[in-house]
C-alpha positions as CSV (number, residue, x, y, z in Angstrom):
1,X,-26.5,4.0,-17.0
2,X,-22.7,3.5,-17.3
3,X,-22.0,6.9,-15.7
4,X,-24.2,6.1,-12.7
5,X,-22.4,2.8,-12.2
6,X,-19.0,4.4,-12.6
7,X,-20.0,7.0,-10.0
8,X,-21.2,4.4,-7.5
9,X,-18.2,2.2,-8.0
10,X,-15.9,5.2,-7.6
11,X,-17.5,6.2,-4.3
12,X,-17.3,2.7,-3.0
13,X,-13.6,2.4,-4.0
14,X,-12.9,5.8,-2.4
15,X,-14.5,4.7,0.8
16,X,-12.4,1.5,0.8
17,X,-9.3,3.6,0.2
18,X,-10.0,6.0,3.0
19,X,-10.7,3.1,5.4
20,X,-7.4,1.4,4.4
21,X,-5.5,4.7,5.1
22,X,-7.2,5.0,8.4
23,X,-6.3,1.5,9.4
24,X,-2.7,2.1,8.4
25,X,-2.5,5.3,10.3
26,X,-3.9,3.6,13.4
27,X,-1.3,0.8,13.0
28,X,1.5,3.4,12.7
29,X,0.3,5.3,15.8
30,X,0.3,2.2,18.0
31,X,3.4,0.6,16.5
32,X,7.0,0.6,17.7
33,X,10.0,1.1,15.4
34,X,13.1,-1.1,14.9
35,X,16.0,-0.9,12.5
36,X,15.8,-3.7,10.0
37,X,18.8,-5.1,8.1
38,X,18.6,-6.7,4.7
39,X,19.8,-10.3,5.3
40,X,18.8,-11.8,2.0
41,X,17.4,-11.0,-1.4
42,X,14.8,-13.5,-2.6
43,X,15.0,-14.2,-6.3
44,X,11.7,-15.1,-8.1
45,X,12.4,-16.6,-11.5
46,X,9.3,-16.6,-13.6
47,X,9.0,-17.5,-17.2
48,X,8.8,-13.9,-18.3
49,X,11.1,-12.1,-15.8
50,X,13.3,-12.3,-12.7
51,X,12.2,-10.2,-9.7
52,X,14.0,-9.5,-6.4
53,X,12.5,-9.1,-3.0
54,X,14.4,-8.0,0.2
55,X,14.2,-10.0,3.4
56,X,14.8,-8.0,6.6
57,X,15.7,-9.0,10.1
58,X,14.9,-6.7,13.0
59,X,15.0,-6.9,16.8
60,X,11.8,-6.0,18.6
61,X,11.5,-4.5,22.1
62,X,11.4,-8.0,23.6
63,X,14.9,-8.6,22.3
64,X,13.8,-11.3,19.9
65,X,14.8,-11.3,16.2
66,X,12.0,-11.3,13.6
67,X,12.0,-11.7,9.8
68,X,10.1,-9.3,7.5
69,X,9.7,-10.2,3.9
70,X,8.8,-7.2,1.8
71,X,5.5,-7.6,-0.1
72,X,6.7,-6.0,-3.3
73,X,9.4,-7.1,-5.6
74,X,11.2,-5.4,-8.5
75,X,12.9,-6.4,-11.7
76,X,16.1,-4.8,-10.5
77,X,18.0,-5.2,-7.2
78,X,17.0,-2.1,-5.2
79,X,18.4,-3.3,-1.8
80,X,21.8,-4.5,-0.8
81,X,22.5,-7.0,1.9
82,X,23.4,-5.1,5.0
83,X,21.3,-2.1,4.1
84,X,19.2,-0.7,6.9
85,X,15.6,0.5,6.9
86,X,13.0,1.3,9.6
87,X,10.4,-1.4,10.4
88,X,7.2,-0.6,12.3
89,X,5.8,-3.5,14.2
90,X,2.9,-4.3,16.5
91,X,4.2,-4.5,20.1
92,X,1.6,-7.1,20.9
93,X,2.6,-9.2,17.9
94,X,6.2,-8.2,16.9
95,X,6.2,-10.6,13.9
96,X,3.6,-8.2,12.3
97,X,5.9,-5.7,10.7
98,X,5.8,-3.1,7.9
99,X,8.5,-1.4,6.0
100,X,8.3,2.4,6.8
101,X,8.4,3.9,3.4
102,X,5.6,5.9,1.7
103,X,4.9,3.1,-0.8
104,X,5.3,0.4,1.9
105,X,2.6,2.0,4.1
106,X,0.1,3.5,1.6
107,X,0.7,1.3,-1.6
108,X,-2.8,-0.1,-2.3
109,X,-4.6,2.9,-0.8
110,X,-3.0,5.2,-3.3
111,X,-3.8,3.0,-6.2
112,X,-7.4,2.6,-5.1
113,X,-7.8,6.3,-4.6
114,X,-6.5,7.1,-8.1
115,X,-9.0,4.7,-9.6
116,X,-11.8,6.1,-7.5
117,X,-11.1,9.7,-8.4
118,X,-11.1,8.8,-12.1
119,X,-14.4,7.0,-11.8
120,X,-15.9,9.8,-9.8
121,X,-14.8,12.4,-12.3
122,X,-16.2,10.4,-15.2
123,X,-19.5,9.5,-13.5
124,X,-20.0,12.7,-11.6
125,X,-18.8,14.9,-14.5
126,X,-21.5,13.5,-16.7
127,X,-24.3,14.4,-14.2
128,X,-22.7,17.7,-13.4
129,X,-22.5,18.7,-17.1
130,X,-26.1,17.7,-17.5
131,X,-27.1,19.9,-14.6
132,X,-25.0,22.8,-15.8
133,X,-26.2,22.7,-19.4
134,X,-29.8,21.9,-18.4
135,X,-30.0,18.7,-20.3
136,X,-32.2,15.9,-19.3
137,X,-30.3,12.9,-18.2
């Protein structure tokens, strides 16, 4: 029973991951690019640790400036004020930006896909092994 549930959940998560990747690729295909400059480093002081998050400013094709706050934070300062990075943004809604790094684009999709593959290997492997060794499952 556990293996069947693991297989089904793995397939569902894999489909979610593929859909997420597809949506990101469509966004990237339709987006425009701008150079973002780190204008601030947000400091989040929790009880357990201090994390840092870069804040970018970029100028869109309409010559207006927009702010992009990176979704991820780290326990060390990885960006310097004045550092540049490429921001992809929706030309119809320039405030909707995304940092163009591998992790910035595909972060949750990669994590979901890794979990899905593990569940599919566990669940599917059980049934495959039963079929190969002619055991009744």
